[in-house]
MILORO-536838 format. One line per field, with one value per residue: residue number from 1; residue in three letters; chain; x, y, z of N, C-alpha, C in turn. Coordinates in steps of 0.05 Angstrom, whole numbers. Each point is the difference from the previous one (the first is absolute). Layout:
<pts>
num	c(NUM ...)
residuo	c(ALA ...)
cadena	c(A ...)
n.X	c(X ...)
n.Y	c(Y ...)
n.Z	c(Z ...)
ca.X	c(X ...)
ca.Y	c(Y ...)
ca.Z	c(Z ...)
c.X	c(X ...)
c.Y	c(Y ...)
c.Z	c(Z ...)
</pts>
This chain:
<pts>
num	c(1 2 3 4 5 6 7 8 9 10 11 12 13 14 15 16 17 18 19 20 21 22 23 24 25 26 27 28 29 30 31 32 33 34 35 36 37 38 39 40 41 42 43 44 45 46 47 48 49 50 51 52 53 54 55 56 57 58 59 60 61 62 63 64 65 66 67 68 69 70 71 72 73 74 75 76 77 78 79 80 81 82 83 84 85 86 87 88 89 90 91 92 93 94 95 96 97 98 99 100 101 102 103 104 105 106 107 108 109 110 111 112 113 114 115 116 117 118 119 120 121 122 123 124 125 126 127 128 129 130 131 132 133 134 135 136 137 138 139 140 141 142 143 144 145 146 147 148 149 150 151 152 153 154 155 156 157 158 159 160 161 162 163 164 165 166 167 168 169 170 171 172 173 174 175 176 177 178 179 180 181 182 183 184 185 186 187 188 189 190 191 192 193 194 195 196 197 198 199 200 201 202 203 204 205 206 207 208 209 210 211 212 213 214 215 216 217 218 219 220 221 222 223 224 225 226 227 228 229 230 231 232 233 234 235 236 237 238 239 240 241 242 243 244 245 246 247 248 249 250 251 252 253 254 255 256 257 258 259 260 261 262 263 264 265 266 267 268 269 270 271 272 273 274 275 276 277 278 279 280 281 282 283 284 285 286 287 288 289 290 291 292 293 294 295 296 297 298 299 300 301 302 303 304 305 306 307 308 309 310 311 312 313 314 315 316 317 318 319 320 321 322 323 324 325 326 327 328 329 330 331 332 333 334 335 336 337 338 339 340 341 342 343 344 345 346 347 348 349 350 351 352 353 354 355 356 357 358 359 360 361 362 363 364 365 366 367 368 369 370 371 372 373 374 375 376)
residuo	c(UNK UNK UNK UNK UNK UNK UNK UNK UNK UNK UNK UNK UNK UNK UNK UNK UNK UNK UNK UNK UNK UNK UNK UNK UNK UNK UNK UNK UNK UNK UNK UNK UNK UNK UNK UNK UNK UNK UNK UNK UNK UNK UNK UNK UNK UNK UNK UNK UNK UNK UNK UNK UNK UNK UNK UNK UNK UNK UNK UNK UNK UNK UNK UNK UNK UNK UNK UNK UNK UNK UNK UNK UNK UNK UNK UNK UNK UNK UNK UNK UNK UNK UNK UNK UNK UNK UNK UNK UNK UNK UNK UNK UNK UNK UNK UNK UNK UNK UNK UNK UNK UNK UNK UNK UNK UNK UNK UNK UNK UNK UNK UNK UNK UNK UNK UNK UNK UNK UNK UNK UNK UNK UNK UNK UNK UNK UNK UNK UNK UNK UNK UNK UNK UNK UNK UNK UNK UNK UNK UNK UNK UNK UNK UNK UNK UNK UNK UNK UNK UNK UNK UNK UNK UNK UNK UNK UNK UNK UNK UNK UNK UNK UNK UNK UNK UNK UNK UNK UNK UNK UNK UNK UNK UNK UNK UNK UNK UNK UNK UNK UNK UNK UNK UNK UNK UNK UNK UNK UNK UNK UNK UNK UNK UNK UNK UNK UNK UNK UNK UNK UNK UNK UNK UNK UNK UNK UNK UNK UNK UNK UNK UNK UNK UNK UNK UNK UNK UNK UNK UNK UNK UNK UNK UNK UNK UNK UNK UNK UNK UNK UNK UNK UNK UNK UNK UNK UNK UNK UNK UNK UNK UNK UNK UNK UNK UNK UNK UNK UNK UNK UNK UNK UNK UNK UNK UNK UNK UNK UNK UNK UNK UNK UNK UNK UNK UNK UNK UNK UNK UNK UNK UNK UNK UNK UNK UNK UNK UNK UNK UNK UNK UNK UNK UNK UNK UNK UNK UNK UNK UNK UNK UNK UNK UNK UNK UNK UNK UNK UNK UNK UNK UNK UNK UNK UNK UNK UNK UNK UNK UNK UNK UNK UNK UNK UNK UNK UNK UNK UNK UNK UNK UNK UNK UNK UNK UNK UNK UNK UNK UNK UNK UNK UNK UNK UNK UNK UNK UNK UNK UNK UNK UNK UNK UNK UNK UNK UNK UNK UNK UNK UNK UNK UNK UNK UNK UNK UNK UNK UNK UNK UNK UNK UNK UNK UNK UNK UNK UNK UNK UNK UNK UNK UNK UNK UNK UNK)
cadena	c(A A A A A A A A A A A A A A A A A A A A A A A A A A A A A A A A A A A A A A A A A A A A A A A A A A A A A A A A A A A A A A A A A A A A A A A A A A A A A A A A A A A A A A A A A A A A A A A A A A A A A A A A A A A A A A A A A A A A A A A A A A A A A A A A A A A A A A A A A A A A A A A A A A A A A A A A A A A A A A A A A A A A A A A A A A A A A A A A A A A A A A A A A A A A A A A A A A A A A A A A A A A A A A A A A A A A A A A A A A A A A A A A A A A A A A A A A A A A A A A A A A A A A A A A A A A A A A A A A A A A A A A A A A A A A A A A A A A A A A A A A A A A A A A A A A A A A A A A A A A A A A A A A A A A A A A A A A A A A A A A A A A A A A A A A A A A A A A A A A A A A A A A A A A A A A A A A A A A A A A A A A A A A A A A A A A A A A A A)
n.X	c(185 26 -8 -21 15 17 -24 -1 25 16 12 15 14 20 4 22 11 -17 5 25 -7 -11 20 -18 -1 -25 11 -21 8 -26 11 8 24 -1 -10 18 16 -8 2 24 4 -7 12 21 -3 -3 20 16 -7 2 23 6 -8 12 20 -6 23 18 15 18 15 23 8 25 0 4 -11 22 -2 -8 17 0 26 0 -3 -21 19 -13 17 -3 -7 -18 22 -11 6 18 -5 22 -19 24 -24 3 21 -18 -10 -11 14 0 -11 8 -21 12 -23 -11 -20 -21 -1 16 18 -9 0 23 8 -15 10 25 -9 -9 10 -23 -19 13 14 20 24 14 23 17 0 22 14 15 4 19 -18 -11 -3 17 -25 -17 -10 25 -5 23 -8 -18 -17 -18 -24 8 -21 -19 -20 -16 -3 -23 -7 -25 19 8 -4 -1 -26 4 18 -16 -19 16 7 -26 -3 19 -10 -23 13 11 -22 -13 20 -3 -26 2 19 -17 -17 17 6 -13 26 -11 -20 7 -2 25 -10 -17 -23 -1 -9 -25 0 2 16 -19 23 -4 20 -19 -18 18 4 -27 2 20 -6 13 -12 23 -2 24 6 -13 11 23 -5 -10 21 7 -16 7 2 -21 13 -19 21 -22 3 16 12 -24 7 7 -14 18 -10 -5 4 -19 2 24 -16 5 2 9 -5 5 -26 18 -11 -16 -17 1 -15 9 -1 17 3 25 7 4 21 -4 4 20 18 8 4 -2 18 -6 27 -13 12 -1 -26 -8 -3 -20 11 -25 -15 5 -21 -16 -20 3 20 -18 -11 -21 -2 5 -14 -19 5 2 -20 -12 10 -8 -18 -10 27 -11 -15 27 -2 3 9 12 9 4 9 15 6 -3 25 3 -8 -21 15 0 21 18 17 -4 16 11 25 -9 -18 17 16 -22 -9 26 -5 10 26 3 0 26 -19 -12 22 10 19 11 17 6 26 1 -19 13 22 -12 -12 23 9 -21 14 8 -9 12 -17 18)
n.Y	c(244 4 25 -10 -17 20 10 -26 -3 17 15 0 4 -1 26 8 -1 -20 -13 8 -8 -21 0 9 22 4 -22 4 -17 -7 -23 8 -11 16 21 -7 -5 22 12 -12 2 25 3 -13 12 24 -5 -9 20 18 -11 -6 25 11 -16 6 12 -18 14 -12 -18 7 -21 1 -25 -16 -24 -6 -23 20 14 12 -1 27 -10 15 -10 -7 20 -3 25 -7 -7 -16 12 -18 -14 -12 -12 2 -9 -1 17 11 -9 23 3 26 -4 25 16 24 6 -2 -14 6 4 -21 9 24 -12 -11 25 5 -24 7 24 -19 14 13 -6 19 -19 14 2 14 5 5 -4 -15 9 -17 20 -18 -5 18 17 9 11 19 -20 -10 -18 -9 19 -18 19 -17 10 -25 -2 -15 -6 -15 -13 3 -22 7 4 -20 26 15 -4 -24 -6 12 -13 -21 5 5 -21 -12 10 -6 -22 -3 7 -16 -17 7 1 -24 -7 11 -14 -20 2 22 2 -25 18 -5 25 -1 -13 -1 -1 -24 -9 8 -2 -26 -1 -16 -12 -14 -17 -16 13 -1 -26 -2 14 -16 -9 23 5 -3 -20 6 3 -23 -11 10 -9 -23 2 8 -20 -22 17 -17 -22 -18 -15 -9 -26 3 -9 6 -17 25 16 14 -21 20 -11 13 -21 -11 -21 -7 -26 1 26 23 2 -4 -24 4 -9 25 20 18 24 1 -23 9 -22 -5 2 -16 -11 15 14 24 13 17 17 25 -1 21 -15 -26 7 -22 -22 -8 -24 -2 -14 -25 -9 -19 -10 -19 -14 -13 -23 10 24 -13 -21 16 14 -22 -9 23 -4 -24 1 -20 1 25 -16 -4 27 -1 25 -8 -21 18 15 -17 -6 27 -1 21 21 5 17 24 12 13 17 16 13 -6 -5 -15 -10 -5 -9 -12 -10 -5 -2 -25 5 -13 -27 6 18 -23 -12 -18 2 -17 20 -2 5 -10 -17 -5 -1 -15 -15 -1 -3 -17 2 -24 -4 -23 -16 0)
n.Z	c(-1506 -7 -4 -12 -13 -4 -6 -5 8 -13 19 -22 23 -18 3 14 -24 -7 22 -3 -24 13 18 17 -14 7 11 16 17 -1 8 24 5 20 -14 -17 20 12 -23 -3 26 -2 -23 8 24 -12 -17 19 17 -20 -8 25 5 -21 4 25 6 7 16 -15 14 -11 -14 9 10 -22 3 -12 13 14 -16 24 -6 -2 -25 6 -16 -22 -4 27 -5 18 11 18 22 -4 22 10 15 12 0 26 -2 -14 23 8 -22 -6 -24 4 -4 -5 11 -24 7 14 -26 -2 17 -8 -23 5 8 -21 -9 5 -8 -16 -21 4 -17 -12 13 13 -10 17 -14 19 -26 5 -21 -14 -17 -3 -19 17 -20 17 -1 -8 -14 -2 19 10 16 5 3 8 -5 6 -16 11 -17 15 -23 -14 -13 8 18 -15 2 -22 2 9 -19 -17 12 0 -26 -4 15 -14 -22 11 8 -24 -13 16 -5 -25 2 12 -17 -17 13 1 -26 5 6 5 6 -25 -10 9 20 -21 13 10 -24 3 -27 -2 -20 -8 -8 -22 5 -10 16 20 -7 -3 22 8 -24 -3 23 12 17 10 -26 -4 22 -7 -25 9 16 -24 -8 13 20 -1 -6 -5 -5 -13 8 22 -22 -10 -20 -6 -14 14 13 16 24 14 16 5 3 24 -6 24 -4 -13 -5 -20 2 21 -20 -7 7 -18 10 -21 14 1 -13 26 16 21 24 -10 14 -8 23 -20 11 -5 2 12 19 -7 -4 13 -14 16 4 9 -17 4 -13 10 -15 18 -10 -14 4 -14 10 23 -7 -7 22 15 -14 2 24 -9 20 -14 1 1 -15 2 2 27 -3 -21 13 20 -20 -13 25 -4 9 -15 13 -15 -13 11 -11 15 -10 21 -17 23 -6 -20 16 20 -19 -10 23 6 -26 -1 -4 23 -6 -4 -6 -6 -10 17 -19 -18 -5 -26 4 -25 9 23 -15 -19 19 13 -25 2 22 -7 25 -8 13 20)
ca.X	c(-8 21 -4 -22 10 19 -16 -20 6 16 -14 -2 25 19 27 -2 0 -28 -13 7 -15 -29 -6 -9 21 -8 -13 4 -19 -20 2 28 2 -15 -28 -4 -3 -26 -20 1 -14 -28 -13 0 -21 -25 -5 -5 -27 -22 1 -12 -28 -14 1 -5 25 14 29 13 29 7 28 22 14 -17 13 2 -17 -28 -10 -17 13 -10 20 -4 -3 2 23 23 19 1 2 2 24 -3 22 -1 0 14 -15 6 25 -6 -16 -27 3 -22 7 -18 1 -13 -23 -1 -27 -15 -23 -10 -3 -25 -23 1 -6 -29 -10 13 -14 -29 -15 -25 -5 -3 21 27 22 18 26 21 20 27 12 24 1 27 6 -8 18 -7 -4 -15 -24 5 18 4 -17 -28 -20 -27 -24 -9 -26 -13 -28 -14 -22 -14 5 -15 12 23 -9 10 -16 9 27 -2 -11 22 20 -11 2 28 5 -12 19 25 -6 -6 26 13 -14 7 27 -1 -12 22 21 -12 20 0 -19 16 -8 21 -4 -28 -9 -11 -28 -19 -8 19 -8 4 5 13 26 -4 -10 22 17 -13 4 28 10 28 16 5 -19 2 -7 -29 -10 6 -19 -27 -1 -3 -28 -13 23 -2 -14 3 3 -7 10 29 12 -9 12 -17 -1 26 17 13 -17 5 23 1 -11 2 -23 -13 -17 -22 -13 1 -8 -29 -12 -17 -10 4 -24 -10 -8 22 11 25 8 13 -14 20 9 16 -6 22 -7 20 13 7 26 20 -10 3 -20 6 -18 -6 -8 -7 -19 -18 -12 21 -6 -13 14 0 17 27 10 1 21 25 4 7 27 18 8 -17 15 -7 -22 11 3 -24 -18 -14 -18 -23 -20 -12 -18 -19 5 2 -23 1 5 9 20 19 21 2 27 -1 17 -10 -24 9 15 -20 -18 16 12 28 13 15 -8 18 -8 -20 9 29 11 26 1 28 10 -5 -27 -2 14 -18 -23 8 1 -27 -12 -15 17 -11 5 20)
ca.Y	c(-22 -7 18 -11 -24 8 16 -17 -7 19 23 23 14 -22 10 24 24 6 8 28 18 0 10 28 20 21 -14 5 -16 16 -8 -6 -29 -7 1 -22 -25 2 -3 -28 -19 8 -8 -29 -10 6 -19 -27 -2 4 -22 -22 7 0 -27 -20 -14 2 0 -25 -2 -10 -9 13 -22 -23 -25 -1 -22 7 12 23 25 14 3 27 0 -28 -4 -8 21 9 -24 6 -7 -27 -7 -26 2 -24 -6 -26 -10 -8 -25 8 27 12 18 22 23 25 4 24 10 -20 -5 -27 -7 11 -17 -23 9 3 -25 -4 17 -6 22 -6 17 28 7 -2 8 21 -4 21 -18 9 -19 9 -6 8 3 26 23 18 28 16 -14 -29 -6 -28 -4 3 0 0 -10 -23 -8 -22 -3 -23 6 -22 -3 20 26 1 15 28 18 -3 12 29 9 -2 21 26 2 5 27 16 0 15 29 8 3 26 22 -3 11 29 10 0 18 16 7 -20 8 19 3 -12 -29 -5 -25 -22 4 -14 -25 -14 -8 -29 -7 -25 3 -1 26 19 -6 11 29 6 -26 0 6 -21 0 23 24 0 8 28 15 0 16 28 5 -8 -1 -24 -21 -28 -13 -28 -20 1 -27 -14 10 19 -2 5 -23 3 8 27 -4 -27 -7 -29 -15 -16 14 14 -11 19 -14 -3 19 21 19 28 15 4 -25 -15 -23 5 -22 6 9 12 26 18 28 18 28 19 12 27 8 -11 3 -26 -20 -9 -23 -2 -27 -21 -18 -15 -26 -20 -23 -25 -25 0 21 -5 -18 14 20 -15 -11 23 10 -24 -4 -20 -14 12 -15 -19 14 -2 22 -3 -24 8 14 -20 -18 17 -2 27 15 19 26 24 12 18 12 29 8 20 23 13 16 23 18 15 16 20 17 -5 -5 -25 -19 2 20 -12 -26 -3 -23 6 13 4 26 16 10 19 24 13 11 23 24 9 6 -24 -13 -26 -9 -21)
ca.Z	c(18 19 23 16 14 21 20 14 28 14 12 -18 0 2 7 17 -17 -6 25 7 -17 5 27 -1 2 19 21 29 15 14 28 8 6 24 -8 -19 15 13 -21 -10 18 2 -25 0 18 -13 -22 10 13 -19 -18 14 3 -27 -13 21 4 26 -2 9 -4 -27 0 -16 -14 -4 -8 -29 -10 3 -24 6 -6 -24 -20 -11 -29 -10 -17 16 2 27 16 29 15 11 18 13 29 9 25 13 -12 -28 0 -8 -12 -14 -22 3 -18 8 -17 -18 7 15 -16 2 28 10 -7 18 27 2 11 26 20 -1 -11 -15 -23 7 20 -11 17 -9 13 -2 -12 -7 -18 -14 -29 -4 -28 -10 -3 22 -9 19 10 2 21 6 24 -8 21 -12 13 -15 10 -14 9 -11 -18 -12 -28 -16 4 -17 -24 0 17 28 2 -1 26 20 -6 8 30 6 -9 21 22 -8 -2 27 14 -9 14 28 2 -3 25 19 -10 -22 -20 -21 -21 -15 -28 -17 0 3 13 -17 -7 17 -12 -19 -27 -4 -27 -6 -12 -30 -9 1 -23 -23 0 -4 -10 -7 24 20 22 19 -14 -2 26 3 -17 10 25 -7 -4 24 19 16 -16 6 -25 1 -19 -3 -1 -24 -24 -14 -30 -12 5 26 23 9 17 8 26 7 -10 21 20 -13 -23 -23 -25 -3 -18 11 -20 8 3 -27 -11 -14 16 14 17 25 24 18 -10 16 3 -7 2 -9 23 -8 9 -19 -28 -12 7 27 6 28 9 -19 13 -19 7 -2 -18 10 -10 -29 -11 7 -21 -26 0 1 -26 -18 7 1 28 11 22 25 12 20 25 17 -4 -25 4 17 -18 -18 16 14 29 11 -10 -22 13 -14 17 -12 17 -2 8 22 -5 -25 7 17 -17 -15 17 15 -21 1 -25 1 20 23 19 18 9 4 -12 -11 -26 -8 4 -23 2 22 -8 -19 15 17 -18 -5 26 8 20 8 27 2)
c.X	c(21 -3 -22 9 18 -15 -16 5 14 -16 -1 25 22 29 -3 3 -28 -15 5 -16 -29 -7 -8 23 -6 -13 8 -22 -19 1 30 1 -16 -30 -7 -5 -27 -22 -1 -16 -30 -15 -1 -23 -28 -7 -6 -28 -22 -1 -14 -31 -15 -2 -5 24 9 30 11 30 6 29 18 15 -20 17 0 -20 -30 -12 -16 15 -10 24 -2 -6 6 25 25 21 4 -1 3 27 -5 24 -6 0 11 -11 9 25 -4 -15 -28 2 -25 11 -21 4 -12 -23 4 -27 -15 -24 -12 -4 -27 -23 -1 -8 -30 -12 11 -16 -31 -17 -24 -3 -5 20 27 21 17 26 17 25 26 13 26 -1 27 6 -11 24 -9 -1 -16 -25 2 22 3 -17 -29 -18 -28 -21 -9 -26 -12 -27 -13 -24 -13 6 -14 9 25 -7 10 -16 9 28 -1 -10 22 20 -10 1 29 7 -12 18 24 -6 -8 25 14 -13 7 28 0 -14 22 21 -11 19 1 -19 13 -10 21 -4 -29 -6 -8 -29 -18 -6 22 -13 7 3 13 27 -2 -10 22 19 -13 3 28 14 30 18 5 -18 3 -6 -31 -12 4 -20 -28 -3 0 -30 -16 22 -1 -16 3 1 -6 17 30 12 -9 13 -19 3 27 20 15 -20 6 24 1 -12 3 -26 -16 -12 -22 -11 0 -10 -30 -11 -19 -10 3 -27 -13 -9 21 10 28 8 11 -18 19 7 16 -13 26 -9 22 11 9 27 22 -8 4 -24 8 -20 -4 -7 -5 -18 -16 -14 21 -10 -16 14 2 20 30 13 4 24 28 6 9 29 20 11 -17 13 -6 -22 9 3 -25 -20 -18 -19 -24 -21 -14 -20 -20 3 4 -21 5 4 6 20 18 21 1 27 -1 17 -8 -24 7 15 -19 -16 15 17 31 11 14 -10 16 -7 -21 6 30 10 28 -3 29 8 -6 -29 -4 12 -18 -23 8 3 -27 -16 -19 19 -13 9 21 1)
c.Y	c(-7 18 -11 -24 7 13 -17 -2 22 24 24 17 -20 10 26 26 8 8 29 20 3 8 29 20 20 -11 11 -16 18 -6 -5 -29 -8 0 -24 -26 0 -6 -29 -18 7 -10 -31 -11 5 -21 -28 -3 1 -21 -24 4 -4 -29 -22 -18 2 -1 -26 2 -13 -8 18 -21 -23 -23 -1 -20 6 11 25 27 11 3 26 0 -28 -4 -7 22 10 -24 7 -6 -27 -6 -26 5 -27 -9 -28 -13 -12 -27 6 28 10 18 22 21 24 6 25 13 -23 -10 -28 -8 9 -18 -25 8 5 -25 -3 16 -4 23 -10 19 29 9 -3 9 22 -3 25 -15 14 -21 12 -9 10 7 26 19 21 28 15 -14 -31 -5 -30 -8 6 -1 3 -6 -22 -10 -22 -4 -24 9 -26 -2 21 29 4 15 29 18 -2 11 30 12 0 22 27 4 6 29 20 3 18 30 11 5 26 23 0 12 30 14 3 21 16 8 -20 6 23 1 -12 -30 -7 -27 -21 6 -17 -28 -10 -2 -29 -5 -27 5 1 27 21 -5 11 30 7 -24 -2 4 -24 5 24 26 2 9 30 17 0 15 30 8 -7 -4 -23 -21 -27 -15 -30 -17 1 -28 -15 13 16 -3 5 -23 0 5 29 0 -30 -4 -30 -14 -12 16 16 -14 21 -13 -3 21 19 18 28 14 5 -25 -16 -23 7 -24 12 12 12 28 15 28 16 29 17 13 28 10 -10 4 -26 -18 -12 -23 -2 -29 -18 -20 -15 -23 -21 -24 -21 -24 1 21 -3 -19 15 19 -13 -13 22 9 -23 -5 -21 -16 12 -15 -21 13 -4 22 -4 -24 8 15 -20 -18 15 -2 27 18 15 28 22 13 18 10 30 8 21 25 15 18 24 21 19 19 22 17 -2 -6 -27 -18 2 21 -10 -28 -1 -26 7 13 3 29 19 12 21 27 16 14 25 25 12 6 -23 -15 -25 -7 -22 -10)
c.Z	c(21 25 18 16 24 23 19 30 16 10 -18 -2 5 6 14 -16 -7 25 7 -17 8 29 0 6 23 25 28 15 16 30 6 9 25 -5 -18 16 15 -21 -11 18 3 -25 -2 17 -13 -22 10 12 -20 -21 12 3 -27 -11 20 3 29 -4 11 -5 -27 0 -15 -16 -3 -9 -31 -12 1 -26 4 -5 -26 -19 -16 -30 -10 -17 16 5 29 19 29 12 14 18 15 30 10 27 11 -12 -28 -2 -10 -12 -13 -23 0 -21 15 -19 -18 2 13 -15 4 30 11 -6 17 28 4 13 28 22 -1 -10 -16 -24 9 21 -13 20 -14 15 -4 -11 -6 -18 -12 -29 -10 -29 -12 -5 21 -10 20 10 -2 20 3 24 -8 24 -13 21 -19 12 -17 13 -14 -17 -9 -29 -17 5 -17 -26 3 18 29 4 1 26 22 -5 9 30 8 -7 20 24 -6 -1 28 17 -8 14 30 5 -1 23 22 -7 -23 -22 -23 -23 -15 -29 -19 -3 5 13 -21 -7 18 -12 -19 -27 -5 -30 -2 -13 -31 -10 -1 -24 -25 -2 -8 -11 -5 25 17 24 18 -13 -4 27 5 -16 11 26 -5 -3 26 22 19 -15 13 -27 4 -19 -5 2 -25 -25 -16 -31 -13 5 27 22 7 19 7 28 5 -7 23 23 -13 -24 -22 -26 -4 -19 14 -24 10 1 -28 -14 -14 18 11 16 27 22 20 -11 20 2 -6 2 -11 26 -7 10 -19 -29 -16 8 27 6 30 9 -24 13 -20 13 -5 -18 15 -13 -30 -11 8 -21 -27 0 2 -27 -20 5 2 28 13 22 27 14 20 27 17 -4 -25 1 16 -16 -17 15 16 30 13 -13 -26 13 -20 19 -15 19 -6 10 21 -6 -25 6 17 -15 -15 18 15 -19 1 -28 -1 22 26 20 19 9 1 -12 -11 -28 -8 4 -23 1 22 -8 -20 14 16 -17 -6 25 9 19 10 28 0 29)
</pts>
């Protein structure tokens, strides 16, 4: 059980000796750096346009920094292990200062923005979001610099169910698999027997079902095992405590709804209206998370989840009061990792091949030995 507890929040690789063992031994990028940049922008444009088309979204501006007192920054996990960068803005000679934070994700801001932009039911927004998460261990698919297509859409109360969530996930998957084919039209060399394409359809499973299949394995090992059978899965119900006494993964209590009772396809009682798309990466030969999303909490489930996590004091924040008082729309939303998705579609071994950020020298040296060259 100690292994399961340690597995809840971390990315899975905790030191560079282990990372050196898992990086591919026989890697050669299918695209050179110049081709990669052309492909990055072509695929980004394809995904943005088609995501907006499929989900009836519009592109909007998104903040990089937010006011601390607003409560809209994303705390990512409810154990307090990942804290945002905070700084003091000495405005007007400190007469009218601002305490600000760099966003970790735009999850809460987007829901408030739905009201700001006057979105109606069925309409939504999409952002080209940038964030900083300083508490990650920097490896081949975790960076301190985060880029996401953060999206949010207005829903009705009767759309807060698994069937509606599943339909939205299937539309997103259509966009991602379409982007892979589009990239291969532009660069035929990306179609390779060595690196098979994503499957046409996702397998949908509840976190509890996966635990039943692999009861003795920690979470990441369960994900790795299920991806051997199904190379692309959507896992429902991430955040609710499972039968072994642990959630599949820690999730914040104030955005995704992971507590609502649901039922599996086989009729078993389950929980949660959220989940992740995970795929098998044939380049790294590891599990690879592309997106996290879900139906958002309403007034009832926000209180239930904050009570379950001993965070009822959050109800003093303006954002949380707005949910309790029904002042902002009910919604569904998520974040699709841009660099993660591009890494998968362009058959790359490292995030640093498709995005520019900081990496420690030890990591760059390890990568260079494996013919992996990160951008600087």
